[in-house]
BAKOLVO-815740 format. One record per atom (N, C-alpha, C): residue number from 1; atom name; x, y, z. Coordinates in Angstrom, 1 decimal. Layout:
N
[NUM "CA" [X Y Z]];
...
This chain:
94
[1 "N" [25.3 -0.7 17.3]];
[1 "CA" [24.1 -1.2 18.0]];
[1 "C" [24.1 -2.7 18.0]];
[2 "N" [23.8 -3.3 19.1]];
[2 "CA" [23.8 -4.8 19.2]];
[2 "C" [22.4 -5.3 18.6]];
[3 "N" [22.5 -6.4 18.1]];
[3 "CA" [21.3 -7.1 17.5]];
[3 "C" [20.5 -7.7 18.7]];
[4 "N" [19.2 -7.3 18.8]];
[4 "CA" [18.3 -7.8 19.8]];
[4 "C" [17.4 -8.8 19.2]];
[5 "N" [17.6 -10.1 19.3]];
[5 "CA" [16.8 -11.0 18.6]];
[5 "C" [15.4 -11.1 19.2]];
[6 "N" [14.4 -11.1 18.3]];
[6 "CA" [13.0 -11.3 18.7]];
[6 "C" [12.6 -12.7 18.5]];
[7 "N" [12.2 -13.4 19.5]];
[7 "CA" [11.7 -14.8 19.4]];
[7 "C" [10.2 -14.7 19.0]];
[8 "N" [9.9 -14.9 17.7]];
[8 "CA" [8.5 -14.8 17.3]];
[8 "C" [7.7 -16.0 17.7]];
[9 "N" [6.5 -15.7 18.1]];
[9 "CA" [5.5 -16.8 18.4]];
[9 "C" [4.2 -16.6 17.7]];
[10 "N" [3.6 -17.7 17.2]];
[10 "CA" [2.3 -17.6 16.7]];
[10 "C" [1.2 -17.4 17.8]];
[11 "N" [0.2 -16.8 17.4]];
[11 "CA" [-1.0 -16.6 18.3]];
[11 "C" [-1.8 -17.9 18.2]];
[12 "N" [-2.0 -18.7 19.2]];
[12 "CA" [-2.7 -19.9 19.1]];
[12 "C" [-3.9 -19.9 20.0]];
[13 "N" [-5.1 -20.2 19.4]];
[13 "CA" [-6.4 -20.2 20.1]];
[13 "C" [-7.0 -21.5 19.9]];
[14 "N" [-7.5 -22.1 21.0]];
[14 "CA" [-8.2 -23.4 20.8]];
[14 "C" [-9.7 -23.0 20.8]];
[15 "N" [-10.3 -23.3 19.7]];
[15 "CA" [-11.7 -23.0 19.5]];
[15 "C" [-12.6 -24.2 19.6]];
[16 "N" [-13.6 -24.2 20.4]];
[16 "CA" [-14.5 -25.3 20.5]];
[16 "C" [-15.3 -25.4 19.2]];
[17 "N" [-15.8 -26.5 18.8]];
[17 "CA" [-16.6 -26.6 17.6]];
[17 "C" [-18.1 -26.4 17.9]];
[18 "N" [-18.3 -25.3 18.5]];
[18 "CA" [-19.7 -25.0 18.8]];
[18 "C" [-20.0 -23.6 18.3]];
[19 "N" [-21.3 -23.4 18.0]];
[19 "CA" [-21.7 -22.1 17.5]];
[19 "C" [-23.0 -21.6 18.2]];
[20 "N" [-23.1 -20.3 18.3]];
[20 "CA" [-24.4 -19.8 18.8]];
[20 "C" [-25.2 -19.5 17.5]];
[21 "N" [-26.5 -20.0 17.6]];
[21 "CA" [-27.4 -19.8 16.5]];
[21 "C" [-28.4 -18.7 16.8]];
[22 "N" [-28.5 -17.8 15.9]];
[22 "CA" [-29.5 -16.7 16.1]];
[22 "C" [-30.4 -16.6 14.9]];
[23 "N" [-31.7 -16.7 15.1]];
[23 "CA" [-32.6 -16.6 14.0]];
[23 "C" [-32.9 -15.1 13.8]];
[24 "N" [-32.7 -14.6 12.6]];
[24 "CA" [-32.9 -13.2 12.3]];
[24 "C" [-34.4 -12.9 12.0]];
[25 "N" [-34.8 -11.6 12.0]];
[25 "CA" [-36.1 -11.2 11.7]];
[25 "C" [-36.6 -11.7 10.4]];
[26 "N" [-35.7 -11.8 9.4]];
[26 "CA" [-36.2 -12.2 8.1]];
[26 "C" [-36.2 -13.7 7.9]];
[27 "N" [-36.0 -14.4 9.0]];
[27 "CA" [-36.0 -15.9 8.9]];
[27 "C" [-34.7 -16.5 8.7]];
[28 "N" [-33.7 -15.8 8.3]];
[28 "CA" [-32.4 -16.4 8.1]];
[28 "C" [-31.7 -16.7 9.4]];
[29 "N" [-30.7 -17.4 9.4]];
[29 "CA" [-30.0 -17.9 10.6]];
[29 "C" [-28.5 -17.4 10.6]];
[30 "N" [-28.0 -16.8 11.7]];
[30 "CA" [-26.6 -16.4 11.8]];
[30 "C" [-26.0 -17.3 12.8]];
[31 "N" [-24.8 -17.9 12.4]];
[31 "CA" [-24.0 -18.8 13.2]];
[31 "C" [-22.8 -18.0 13.7]];
[32 "N" [-22.5 -17.9 15.0]];
[32 "CA" [-21.4 -17.2 15.5]];
[32 "C" [-20.5 -18.2 16.3]];
[33 "N" [-19.2 -18.4 15.9]];
[33 "CA" [-18.4 -19.4 16.6]];
[33 "C" [-18.3 -19.0 18.1]];
[34 "N" [-18.2 -20.0 19.0]];
[34 "CA" [-18.0 -19.7 20.4]];
[34 "C" [-16.6 -19.2 20.6]];
[35 "N" [-16.4 -18.3 21.5]];
[35 "CA" [-15.0 -17.8 21.8]];
[35 "C" [-14.1 -18.9 22.2]];
[36 "N" [-12.8 -18.8 21.9]];
[36 "CA" [-11.9 -19.9 22.3]];
[36 "C" [-11.0 -19.4 23.4]];
[37 "N" [-10.2 -20.4 23.8]];
[37 "CA" [-9.2 -20.1 24.9]];
[37 "C" [-7.8 -19.9 24.3]];
[38 "N" [-7.2 -18.8 24.7]];
[38 "CA" [-5.8 -18.5 24.1]];
[38 "C" [-4.9 -19.4 24.8]];
[39 "N" [-4.2 -20.2 24.0]];
[39 "CA" [-3.2 -21.2 24.5]];
[39 "C" [-1.8 -20.5 24.5]];
[40 "N" [-1.6 -19.6 23.5]];
[40 "CA" [-0.3 -19.0 23.4]];
[40 "C" [-0.5 -17.6 22.9]];
[41 "N" [0.0 -16.6 23.6]];
[41 "CA" [-0.1 -15.2 23.1]];
[41 "C" [0.9 -15.0 22.0]];
[42 "N" [0.6 -14.5 20.9]];
[42 "CA" [1.5 -14.3 19.8]];
[42 "C" [2.4 -13.0 20.0]];
[43 "N" [3.5 -13.0 19.3]];
[43 "CA" [4.4 -11.9 19.4]];
[43 "C" [3.8 -10.7 18.7]];
[44 "N" [3.8 -9.5 19.4]];
[44 "CA" [3.2 -8.3 18.7]];
[44 "C" [3.9 -8.0 17.4]];
[45 "N" [3.1 -7.6 16.4]];
[45 "CA" [3.7 -7.1 15.2]];
[45 "C" [3.8 -5.6 15.3]];
[46 "N" [5.0 -5.2 15.6]];
[46 "CA" [5.2 -3.8 15.9]];
[46 "C" [6.4 -3.2 15.2]];
[47 "N" [6.4 -1.9 15.1]];
[47 "CA" [7.5 -1.2 14.4]];
[47 "C" [8.9 -1.5 15.1]];
[48 "N" [8.8 -1.6 16.4]];
[48 "CA" [10.1 -2.0 17.1]];
[48 "C" [10.6 -3.3 16.7]];
[49 "N" [9.7 -4.3 16.7]];
[49 "CA" [10.2 -5.7 16.3]];
[49 "C" [10.7 -5.7 14.8]];
[50 "N" [9.9 -5.1 13.9]];
[50 "CA" [10.3 -5.1 12.5]];
[50 "C" [11.6 -4.2 12.3]];
[51 "N" [11.7 -3.1 13.0]];
[51 "CA" [12.9 -2.3 12.8]];
[51 "C" [14.1 -3.1 13.3]];
[52 "N" [14.0 -3.9 14.3]];
[52 "CA" [15.0 -4.7 14.8]];
[52 "C" [15.6 -5.7 13.7]];
[53 "N" [14.6 -6.2 13.0]];
[53 "CA" [15.0 -7.1 11.9]];
[53 "C" [15.8 -6.3 10.8]];
[54 "N" [15.3 -5.1 10.5]];
[54 "CA" [15.9 -4.2 9.5]];
[54 "C" [17.3 -3.8 9.9]];
[55 "N" [17.5 -3.5 11.2]];
[55 "CA" [18.8 -3.1 11.7]];
[55 "C" [19.8 -4.3 11.5]];
[56 "N" [19.3 -5.5 11.9]];
[56 "CA" [20.2 -6.7 11.8]];
[56 "C" [20.6 -6.9 10.3]];
[57 "N" [19.6 -6.8 9.4]];
[57 "CA" [20.0 -7.0 8.0]];
[57 "C" [20.9 -5.9 7.5]];
[58 "N" [20.8 -4.7 8.0]];
[58 "CA" [21.7 -3.7 7.5]];
[58 "C" [23.1 -4.0 8.1]];
[59 "N" [23.3 -4.4 9.3]];
[59 "CA" [24.6 -4.8 9.9]];
[59 "C" [25.2 -5.9 9.1]];
[60 "N" [24.4 -6.9 8.7]];
[60 "CA" [24.9 -8.0 8.0]];
[60 "C" [25.3 -7.6 6.6]];
[61 "N" [24.6 -6.7 6.0]];
[61 "CA" [25.0 -6.2 4.7]];
[61 "C" [26.3 -5.5 4.7]];
[62 "N" [26.5 -4.6 5.7]];
[62 "CA" [27.7 -3.9 5.8]];
[62 "C" [28.9 -4.8 6.1]];
[63 "N" [28.7 -5.8 6.9]];
[63 "CA" [29.8 -6.8 7.2]];
[63 "C" [30.1 -7.6 6.0]];
[64 "N" [29.1 -8.0 5.2]];
[64 "CA" [29.4 -8.7 3.9]];
[64 "C" [30.2 -7.8 3.0]];
[65 "N" [29.8 -6.6 2.8]];
[65 "CA" [30.5 -5.7 1.9]];
[65 "C" [31.9 -5.5 2.3]];
[66 "N" [32.2 -5.4 3.6]];
[66 "CA" [33.6 -5.3 4.1]];
[66 "C" [34.4 -6.6 3.8]];
[67 "N" [33.8 -7.7 4.1]];
[67 "CA" [34.4 -9.0 3.8]];
[67 "C" [34.7 -9.2 2.3]];
[68 "N" [33.7 -8.8 1.5]];
[68 "CA" [33.9 -9.0 0.0]];
[68 "C" [35.0 -8.1 -0.5]];
[69 "N" [35.1 -6.8 0.0]];
[69 "CA" [36.1 -5.9 -0.4]];
[69 "C" [37.5 -6.4 0.0]];
[70 "N" [37.6 -6.8 1.2]];
[70 "CA" [38.9 -7.3 1.7]];
[70 "C" [39.3 -8.6 0.9]];
[71 "N" [38.4 -9.5 0.6]];
[71 "CA" [38.7 -10.7 -0.1]];
[71 "C" [39.2 -10.3 -1.5]];
[72 "N" [38.5 -9.4 -2.2]];
[72 "CA" [38.9 -9.0 -3.5]];
[72 "C" [40.3 -8.4 -3.6]];
[73 "N" [40.6 -7.5 -2.6]];
[73 "CA" [41.9 -6.9 -2.5]];
[73 "C" [43.0 -8.0 -2.3]];
[74 "N" [42.7 -9.0 -1.4]];
[74 "CA" [43.6 -10.1 -1.2]];
[74 "C" [43.8 -10.9 -2.5]];
[75 "N" [42.8 -11.2 -3.2]];
[75 "CA" [42.9 -11.9 -4.5]];
[75 "C" [43.7 -11.1 -5.5]];
[76 "N" [43.5 -9.8 -5.6]];
[76 "CA" [44.3 -9.0 -6.5]];
[76 "C" [45.8 -9.0 -6.1]];
[77 "N" [46.1 -8.9 -4.8]];
[77 "CA" [47.4 -9.0 -4.3]];
[77 "C" [48.1 -10.3 -4.6]];
[78 "N" [47.3 -11.4 -4.5]];
[78 "CA" [47.8 -12.7 -4.8]];
[78 "C" [48.2 -12.8 -6.3]];
[79 "N" [47.2 -12.4 -7.1]];
[79 "CA" [47.5 -12.4 -8.5]];
[79 "C" [48.7 -11.6 -8.9]];
[80 "N" [48.9 -10.4 -8.3]];
[80 "CA" [50.1 -9.6 -8.6]];
[80 "C" [51.3 -10.4 -8.2]];
[81 "N" [51.3 -11.0 -7.0]];
[81 "CA" [52.5 -11.7 -6.5]];
[81 "C" [52.8 -12.9 -7.4]];
[82 "N" [51.8 -13.6 -7.8]];
[82 "CA" [52.0 -14.8 -8.7]];
[82 "C" [52.6 -14.3 -10.0]];
[83 "N" [52.1 -13.2 -10.6]];
[83 "CA" [52.6 -12.7 -11.8]];
[83 "C" [54.1 -12.3 -11.6]];
[84 "N" [54.4 -11.7 -10.5]];
[84 "CA" [55.8 -11.3 -10.2]];
[84 "C" [56.7 -12.5 -10.1]];
[85 "N" [56.2 -13.5 -9.4]];
[85 "CA" [57.0 -14.7 -9.2]];
[85 "C" [57.2 -15.5 -10.6]];
[86 "N" [56.2 -15.5 -11.4]];
[86 "CA" [56.3 -16.1 -12.7]];
[86 "C" [57.3 -15.4 -13.6]];
[87 "N" [57.3 -14.1 -13.5]];
[87 "CA" [58.2 -13.3 -14.3]];
[87 "C" [59.7 -13.6 -13.8]];
[88 "N" [59.9 -13.7 -12.5]];
[88 "CA" [61.2 -14.0 -11.9]];
[88 "C" [61.6 -15.4 -12.3]];
[89 "N" [60.7 -16.3 -12.3]];
[89 "CA" [61.0 -17.7 -12.7]];
[89 "C" [61.4 -17.7 -14.2]];
[90 "N" [60.6 -17.0 -15.0]];
[90 "CA" [60.9 -17.0 -16.4]];
[90 "C" [62.3 -16.4 -16.7]];
[91 "N" [62.7 -15.4 -15.9]];
[91 "CA" [64.0 -14.7 -16.1]];
[91 "C" [65.1 -15.7 -15.7]];
[92 "N" [64.9 -16.5 -14.7]];
[92 "CA" [65.9 -17.4 -14.2]];
[92 "C" [66.1 -18.5 -15.2]];
[93 "N" [65.0 -18.9 -15.9]];
[93 "CA" [65.1 -20.1 -16.8]];
[93 "C" [65.6 -19.7 -18.2]];
[94 "N" [65.6 -18.4 -18.5]];
[94 "CA" [66.1 -18.0 -19.9]];
[94 "C" [67.5 -17.6 -19.9]];
């Protein structure tokens, strides 16, 4: 499955600094901010978008595990070869 990148965007609203004032029956006052204008619609937080991230992390994890396993096998093979060459060199010098 190919990784489908989601370009995340914040939801941005420009709110004016005005309020609607309502005097309640008990004499208290309620201030309600005026609605703002949406400057940028944010990216929906959805299962599809979050699962896309999870899938990408899983693929990355599998790729790393494969890389690590191959690297360890190569290092062991190198160590064995070095040991073999050192043994041959020791035999030639004695």
